[in-house]
Each structure stands twice: as structure tokens, then as C-alpha cells.
C-alpha positions as CSV (number, residue, x, y, z in Angstrom):
1,M,-23.0,39.7,28.2
2,N,-24.0,43.2,27.2
3,V,-27.2,44.9,28.3
4,L,-29.2,44.2,25.2
5,N,-28.5,40.4,25.6
6,R,-29.5,40.5,29.2
7,I,-32.8,42.3,28.4
8,E,-33.6,39.8,25.6
9,N,-32.7,36.9,27.9
10,W,-34.9,38.3,30.7
11,G,-37.8,38.9,28.3
12,D,-37.6,35.3,26.9
13,T,-37.6,33.8,30.4
14,H,-40.4,36.0,31.9
15,H,-43.1,35.6,29.2
16,P,-46.5,34.4,30.5
17,A,-48.6,32.7,27.8
18,W,-51.5,35.3,28.0
19,T,-49.2,37.9,26.4
20,D,-49.0,35.9,23.2
21,A,-52.8,36.6,22.8
22,L,-52.1,40.2,23.6
23,R,-49.3,40.3,21.0
24,I,-51.7,38.8,18.3
25,V,-54.4,41.5,19.2
26,L,-51.7,44.2,18.8
27,G,-50.7,42.8,15.5
28,I,-54.3,42.9,14.3
29,I,-54.9,46.4,15.5
30,L,-51.8,47.5,13.5
31,V,-53.0,45.7,10.4
32,L,-56.4,47.3,10.7
33,K,-54.8,50.7,11.2
34,G,-52.8,50.1,8.0
35,V,-55.9,49.2,6.0
36,S,-57.7,52.2,7.3
37,F,-54.8,54.4,6.5
38,I,-54.4,53.3,2.9
39,S,-58.1,53.2,2.3
40,D,-58.8,56.8,3.4
41,T,-57.6,58.6,0.3
42,A,-58.9,62.0,1.4
43,Y,-56.8,61.7,4.6
44,L,-53.8,60.7,2.5
45,T,-54.2,63.7,0.2
46,R,-54.4,66.1,3.1
47,L,-51.4,64.4,4.6
48,V,-49.1,64.8,1.5
49,G,-50.3,68.3,0.9
50,G,-52.9,68.1,-1.9
51,L,-51.3,67.9,-5.3
52,H,-48.0,69.4,-4.3
53,F,-46.3,66.1,-3.8
54,S,-42.8,66.2,-2.7
55,L,-40.6,63.1,-2.0
56,W,-40.6,63.0,1.7
57,P,-44.3,63.0,2.5
58,V,-44.9,60.4,-0.2
59,M,-42.2,58.2,1.2
60,L,-43.5,58.8,4.8
61,V,-47.0,57.7,3.7
62,H,-45.7,54.5,2.0
63,Y,-43.5,53.8,5.1
64,V,-46.4,54.0,7.5
65,A,-48.7,51.9,5.5
66,F,-46.2,49.2,4.7
67,A,-44.9,49.2,8.4
68,H,-48.4,48.9,9.8
69,L,-49.5,46.2,7.4
70,M,-46.5,44.0,7.3
71,G,-45.3,44.8,10.8
72,G,-48.7,44.2,12.2
73,F,-48.9,40.8,10.4
74,L,-45.5,39.7,11.5
75,I,-46.0,40.8,15.1
76,A,-49.4,38.8,15.2
77,L,-47.4,35.8,13.9
78,G,-44.5,36.5,16.3
79,C,-42.1,36.6,13.5
80,L,-39.1,39.1,13.9
81,T,-41.2,40.7,16.6
82,R,-38.6,43.0,18.1
83,L,-37.4,44.2,14.7
84,M,-41.0,44.9,13.6
85,V,-41.6,46.7,16.9
86,I,-38.6,48.9,16.4
87,L,-40.0,49.8,12.9
88,Q,-43.3,50.7,14.4
89,L,-41.9,53.0,17.3
90,P,-41.1,56.1,15.2
91,I,-44.6,55.9,13.7
92,L,-46.4,55.7,17.1
93,V,-44.2,58.5,18.6
94,G,-45.0,60.7,15.6
95,A,-48.7,59.9,15.8
96,L,-48.7,60.6,19.5
97,F,-46.8,63.8,19.5
98,F,-47.6,65.3,16.1
99,V,-51.1,64.2,15.2
100,N,-53.0,63.3,18.3
101,I,-51.9,65.8,20.7
102,S,-53.0,68.5,18.3
103,Q,-56.5,67.3,18.8
104,G,-56.3,67.8,22.6
105,F,-56.1,65.7,25.7
106,S,-59.7,64.8,25.8
107,P,-61.1,61.5,27.1
108,L,-63.2,61.5,24.0
109,N,-60.0,61.6,21.8
110,S,-60.0,57.8,21.0
111,E,-57.1,58.0,18.6
112,L,-54.9,59.6,21.3
113,W,-55.7,56.7,23.7
114,L,-55.3,54.0,21.1
115,S,-51.8,55.5,20.2
116,V,-50.8,55.5,23.8
117,I,-51.9,52.0,24.4
118,V,-50.3,50.6,21.3
119,L,-47.1,52.5,22.1
120,L,-47.0,51.0,25.5
121,L,-47.7,47.5,24.1
122,L,-45.0,48.0,21.5
123,L,-42.5,49.0,24.3
124,W,-43.6,45.9,26.4
125,F,-43.0,43.5,23.4
126,L,-39.7,45.2,22.6
127,V,-38.5,44.0,26.1
128,I,-40.3,40.6,26.4
129,G,-40.1,39.5,22.8
130,S,-42.6,37.3,20.9
131,G,-43.2,34.5,23.4
132,K,-43.7,30.8,23.4
133,F,-46.4,30.6,20.7
134,S,-44.6,32.5,17.9
135,M,-42.7,31.9,14.7
136,D,-39.6,33.1,16.4
137,E,-39.8,30.3,19.0
138,Y,-40.7,27.8,16.4
139,V,-37.6,28.6,14.3
140,K,-35.5,28.6,17.4
141,Q,-36.6,25.1,18.4
142,H,-36.4,23.7,14.9
143,S,-33.1,25.2,13.7
144,H,-30.7,22.5,15.1
């Protein structure tokens, strides 16, 4: 049994029920950030450099919006949780080190703290998985 299988097995067997509620809240936060991200067109315009659209920034904006909306929804349902967490990790690392740190380490920088908390929760759910009350567990139990 390799290391990844052992981590997955440990996460599946050491999963208290209250973490399912935490997973659902994490998914909702990600969906709301996705909605906020795509609804703030002024921010998107600044992010992609005004009218000088190049392919990479536009692709990045679409990836972040799609990953937050769909990934957050699937994480809340507990469907493909570990895969969705892996898709979220580069976004949160980028947000933490390239966007939020530039605003400073102030206790008033709520975006920085939200990014730190979400990143820690994503890492936690990468290890422990989706839990007992999830689509992953339902599929596992009813796939015989």
C-alpha cells in the first residue's frame, strides 16, 4: 500500500461527523467567492489588464471563477472532494502569496485571513476526504 492510499485510508477512518458541516460551509464560502469574483467586473478588468487582453490572464480568470463555483458546489456536496480541493489549491496559494500579502499583514486585512483559513481547510479536507455525509460515501455504499 503506497503513501497516498494510506493517507486516504487514515482520512476515511478518522473523520468526525462535525467536519462534514465544516466541509459544507467551506463549499458555500468558495461558491460565494466565485459569485463575488465574476460579479465584480471592475476588478476583473483590472486583473486582466484593462483592454489589453492576452490569453493567459483571461484563461486564469475563467479558471478561478469556474473552480470556485463548481469546486465549491461539489465540495459542499462531498462529491469528488479531494479532486476539487486539488483544483482549489493553486488558486488559494496564488491569492495568499500574490494578492493578499501585497495588502500587508494587518489584522484588518480580512481577505488575507479568509485565504489562510480556506487554505488550511482545503489542506485538511485533502487529507480526511469528504466524510460520512457526502455523495462520495453514498456512491461508495451503493456501487455494489
